[in-house]
C-alpha positions as CSV (number, residue, x, y, z in Angstrom):
1,X,1.3,-12.0,-13.5
2,X,1.0,-8.4,-12.3
3,X,3.6,-5.6,-12.5
4,X,4.0,-6.0,-8.7
5,X,4.9,-9.7,-9.0
6,X,7.2,-9.0,-12.0
7,X,9.0,-6.3,-9.9
8,X,9.6,-8.8,-7.0
9,X,10.8,-11.6,-9.3
10,X,13.1,-9.2,-11.2
11,X,14.7,-8.1,-7.9
12,X,15.0,-11.7,-6.6
13,X,13.0,-10.9,-3.5
14,X,11.4,-13.7,-1.5
15,X,7.6,-13.3,-1.2
16,X,4.4,-15.2,-0.7
17,X,1.3,-14.9,-2.9
18,X,-2.2,-15.5,-1.5
19,X,-5.4,-15.4,-3.4
20,X,-9.0,-15.2,-2.3
21,X,-12.4,-14.8,-4.0
22,X,-13.0,-11.0,-3.9
23,X,-16.6,-10.1,-3.2
24,X,-17.5,-7.4,-5.7
25,X,-19.9,-5.8,-3.2
26,X,-17.0,-5.2,-0.7
27,X,-15.4,-1.8,-0.5
28,X,-13.3,-2.7,2.6
29,X,-10.6,-4.3,0.4
30,X,-7.9,-4.7,3.1
31,X,-10.2,-5.9,5.8
32,X,-11.7,-8.4,3.3
33,X,-8.2,-9.7,2.5
34,X,-7.3,-10.1,6.1
35,X,-10.5,-12.0,6.9
36,X,-10.5,-14.2,3.8
37,X,-6.9,-15.2,4.2
38,X,-7.0,-15.4,8.0
39,X,-4.2,-12.9,8.3
40,X,-3.6,-10.8,11.4
41,X,-5.2,-7.5,10.3
42,X,-2.3,-5.4,11.6
43,X,0.0,-7.1,9.0
44,X,-2.2,-6.2,6.1
45,X,-1.4,-2.7,4.7
46,X,-3.6,-0.6,2.4
47,X,-2.0,1.5,-0.3
48,X,-3.4,5.0,-0.6
49,X,-2.5,7.8,-2.9
50,X,-2.5,11.4,-1.6
51,X,-2.3,14.7,-3.3
52,X,-0.1,17.3,-1.5
53,X,-0.8,21.0,-1.4
54,X,2.0,21.7,-3.9
55,X,0.4,19.3,-6.4
56,X,2.8,16.3,-5.9
57,X,1.4,12.9,-5.3
58,X,2.6,10.5,-2.6
59,X,1.9,6.9,-1.7
60,X,1.0,6.0,1.9
61,X,0.8,2.5,3.4
62,X,-1.0,2.0,6.7
63,X,-2.5,-1.1,8.4
64,X,-6.1,-1.9,7.5
65,X,-6.9,-1.6,11.2
66,X,-6.0,2.2,11.1
67,X,-6.8,5.3,9.2
68,X,-4.3,7.4,7.4
69,X,-3.4,10.6,9.3
70,X,-3.2,13.1,6.5
71,X,-1.6,15.7,8.7
72,X,1.2,13.2,9.6
73,X,1.7,12.4,5.9
74,X,1.9,16.0,5.0
75,X,4.6,16.5,7.7
76,X,6.5,13.5,6.5
77,X,6.5,14.8,2.9
78,X,7.4,18.4,3.9
79,X,4.0,19.6,2.6
80,X,1.5,21.7,4.6
81,X,-1.6,19.7,3.6
82,X,-2.5,16.3,2.1
83,X,-5.8,15.0,0.8
84,X,-6.7,11.6,-0.5
85,X,-6.4,11.5,-4.3
86,X,-9.4,11.0,-6.5
87,X,-9.8,7.3,-7.2
88,X,-9.7,7.8,-11.0
89,X,-6.4,9.8,-10.6
90,X,-5.0,7.0,-8.3
91,X,-5.9,4.4,-11.0
92,X,-4.4,6.4,-13.9
93,X,-1.2,7.2,-12.0
94,X,-0.5,3.7,-10.6
95,X,-1.9,1.5,-13.3
96,X,-4.0,-0.4,-10.8
97,X,-7.7,-0.4,-9.9
98,X,-8.8,0.9,-6.5
99,X,-8.8,-2.1,-4.1
100,X,-5.9,-3.6,-6.0
101,X,-3.4,-0.8,-5.9
102,X,0.0,-2.3,-5.0
103,X,2.9,-0.1,-3.8
104,X,5.1,-2.3,-6.2
105,X,5.3,-2.0,-10.0
106,X,3.3,1.3,-10.3
107,X,3.4,3.1,-13.6
108,X,5.0,6.1,-12.1
109,X,7.5,6.1,-9.2
110,X,6.1,8.3,-6.4
111,X,7.5,9.1,-2.9
112,X,6.3,6.3,-0.7
113,X,5.8,6.4,3.1
114,X,5.2,3.3,5.2
115,X,3.6,3.5,8.6
116,X,6.3,2.9,11.3
117,X,4.3,0.0,12.8
118,X,5.7,-2.1,9.9
119,X,9.1,-2.1,11.5
120,X,7.9,-4.5,14.3
121,X,6.7,-7.1,11.7
122,X,8.6,-9.9,10.2
123,X,6.2,-10.0,7.3
124,X,3.6,-7.6,6.0
125,X,1.0,-8.0,3.3
126,X,0.1,-5.6,0.4
127,X,-2.0,-5.8,-2.6
128,X,-0.6,-7.9,-5.4
129,X,-1.9,-5.7,-8.1
130,X,-5.5,-6.8,-8.3
131,X,-8.4,-7.4,-6.0
132,X,-8.2,-10.8,-4.4
133,X,-4.4,-11.1,-4.5
134,X,-2.1,-10.3,-1.6
135,X,1.7,-10.4,-1.4
136,X,3.5,-11.2,1.8
137,X,7.1,-9.9,2.1
138,X,9.6,-8.5,4.7
139,X,9.2,-4.8,5.5
140,X,12.8,-4.2,4.7
141,X,12.3,-5.6,1.2
142,X,9.3,-3.4,0.6
143,X,11.3,-0.4,1.7
144,X,14.2,-1.3,-0.5
145,X,12.0,-1.8,-3.6
146,X,9.9,1.3,-3.2
147,X,12.4,3.7,-1.5
148,X,9.7,4.1,1.3
149,X,10.4,6.1,4.3
150,X,9.0,5.1,7.7
151,X,6.7,7.6,9.5
152,X,4.0,7.5,12.0
153,X,1.0,7.7,9.6
154,X,-1.8,5.8,11.2
155,X,-4.5,6.7,13.6
156,X,-7.3,4.5,15.0
């Protein structure tokens, strides 16, 4: 049981768990999950940590089919610039390993931004808190649990 799952259970949120055998050579974690679980890739969201120019950290969720637009994230946060956080900082801050970072149950609550494409989905998938574990839930439930704000964050 991961902190992400405990968070969902404590809130009484309906969710689906799906596991797959993670290939330790893979670094395309979200794409691997979509393929292994036969999920539409636009429903699988990667959780990324960004450092803002004022030193704050923010969480960004974008579909695995897209790249995070750092300028758009900076605008959404009110910062001038955003860069991807160092992986070791992301792991220390969230309590999860890269490739298994969930937006749920993180050690530290951070401002969270969800790509606006999620609004069109009935269910999206995020990491369950470890590599090889995905959680399916309604976008509105993810927003409610994380306090996420919707923003156009992705580019192809």
